[in-house]
N, C-alpha and C positions, 0 to 999 in steps of 0.2 A: 568345482570341487578340486582340491589339491590331491596330489599323488600320495597314496598311503605309504607309510614307512616300511622299509624292508623287514624290520624286526623290532623287538622291544630294545630300546637303548638305555633304559633306566639302570639296568644292572650289568652293563658291559664295560670291559676295560678299554681305555683310550691311551693313546701315546705309542711309544715304540714297542715293537714286538720283541718278545724274549726268545732265546734259543729254544726253550722247551715248547713254546707255542708254535714255532716254526716246525719242529719235529712232529708234533701232533697233527698239524695240517698236512704235512707231506705224507705221513703214514696213512692217514684216512683217505686221501685222494688216490694213493697207490692201490689201495684195496677196493674202494667203492667208486672211484672216479670223481669227477667234478660234481655232477648231479645238480641239485637245486641248492643255490647258495643261501637261500633263506633258512633252510633246515640243516644245512651243513654244520654251522657252529655248535648246535646242540648235540648233533650226532657225534662230532669229533671231540666233545668235551671242552669246548673253548668258550670263554666269556667275551666273545667278540661279535661285532656286527657282521652280517652276511656280506655287505659291500666291502668291509675292511678285509675279510678273508679272500674275496675275489681279487682285489687289487694287490694284495700281498702275494698271492700265488702267481698272477699273471706278470707282475713287474719284477719279482725278486726270486721266487722259488721254483719256477718251471725248469725242468731239466734241459730244455732245448734253448734256453736263453744264452746269448753270447755275452761273455764277460770281457772286459778290457776296452781299450780305446777303439774308435771307429777307424777303419782303414781308408786309404785314399780312394779306393774304388767305391766304397760306401758313400764317401763325401760327394763324389761326382754323381752318383746315382740319386742321392737325395736332392741335389741341386736341379738335376734334370726333371725329376718327378715333381718338385715344387714349382717349377716353371709351367708344368702342365696342369697340376691339380690344385695348386695354391696351398692353403693351410689345412688341408684334409689329411691330418696326420695318420688316421687309422688306415686310409687307403695307401699311404706311403709305406706304413709299417707292414702291410700285407706283401709288399714287393721286397722287403728286407727280412729274410728269415732270422729269427732269434732276436730281433729288435722290437721293442714296444713303441707304441705311439707316443706315450709320455716321454720316453727316453729320447726319441728322435726330436720331439718338440723342444725339449731342454737343450739338446745338442745344437739345434738350429739357432736358437736365441743366443747361445753363449759362444759358439765357434764359427758356424758357417756364415752368419751375417757379417762378421768381421772379415772373413775371407773374401766375400763378394765385394765389400767396400774397398778392401785393399786392391782388388782388381779393377776398380772404377765402375762397378756395376751396382745398380739399384737392387736391393734384396727383394723388393716387392714386384717390380716389373721386369727385372733381369735385363735392363737396357743400360747403355753407357750413361753415366751421370754427367760427364763433360759435354756431351752433345746436347743434352737437355738444358744445361746451364748456359751454353753459348747461344742457343736460340733465344733464351730469355733476354740476355744482355743486348743482343742485336735489335730485337723488336721494341724494347722499351727504352734502352739507353739513348739512342739517337733521337727518339721523339722528345725526350726530356731536355736534351742539350740544344738541339737546333729548332725544335718545334715542328719540323716537317721531315718526314722520312723520305729518302730518295725513292722514287717510283710511286709516290702517293700524292702527286700534284692534284689529282682530281679531288681527293678528300680535302686538301687545303682550300681549293677554290670553292667547293660546296660549303665549307665552314665559313668562308668570308661572305658568301651570299646569304647564308642564314643569319650571320651577325648583322649585316646591313638591313635585312628584312626585319629583324628584331628592333633595330634602332628606329626604323620608320614606324613600326607599330607603336613603340613607346611615345614617339612624337605625336602620333594621331591621338593616342589616349590622353596625353597631356592637353592637347587642343580641345578635346571634348570636355575634359574636366574644367579647364580654365579658358573660357571663351575670350577672344580678343576684344578688349574694351578700350575705348578712346578715353584715357584719363586726363587728357590735356584740356581741362575745363577751367573756365574762369567764373568767379562768383561776382555778381553785380546786382544792384537793386533793381527791382522790376521796372520795366519801362512804363512810364505814365504818359498818356497822351494829354496834350493841353486841351482844356475844355473849349468846346466850340461856342463861340459867342454869336448868338443870333442878332444880327443887326436889325433894328426896327425898320419896317417897310416904310419907305418914304412915300408919302402920298404925291401923286402927280396932280399938282394943282389942288383942287378941293375934292379929289376922288379918294375913296378908301381902297383897300386891297381888293375887295370883291368887285367893285366897280371897275378898277383898273384892269382886271383880268377878263372883264366882260361877262361876269357871272350874274346870276339873278340877284337883284337887290334885296338885301335882308331888311328885316323890320327895324333893326337898330341903326341902319345906315341913315346918316344925315346929309349924305352928299346931295347936291342939287343937280347931278348929272348921272346918267346911266347909259352906257354904250355910246358915249359921246353926245347924248341928247340931253338937253336941259329939262329938268322936272319942275322947274319953278312955274308957278301959275301967276 
């Protein structure tokens, strides 16, 4: 759920305040005090928002407000408080009586920032700007020109070892992807062996092959000898 509006803004005046509206607001607060800003515009007879009345009174109509330019003492106090508190303008304004947080913020952005820059100080960190810039040029400039910063030899050696290891790893991956093949091949017709010609067994005398080996005589054998013995009757 969003925050409820402070008052009805449908029938309220907007823009610059008139002198008559300032007088009505000052007169009402002198008699009744600040009170509740939500109900103050209706009680004072103003067609304004409660937030607008509060900002107008705090920033412009309060009797304890300081008018005029900031003094040199106020400038130094704002710089010191800003280095401790940062952009907490309400806390800084509480240390400067008669100055509002909005007034101090505007004065910081328009005047004090330029004053710190002219002194060579960073408005955010309140540290010298030249020291930070010199550190940056030393650490990065030499490395870009020479490739190796003095005093960092160990880093260069480690980088060389890592690069050599990466090259070896790439070579191994290439060997796995592309195995070493012997492409020195020659194409020739298939080797054909000459057919073995079986020479006919020459009979020794009148003996057949079986009889010449001393085997049992077959029925078809017509030799007249077996095992060197004549079979003729």
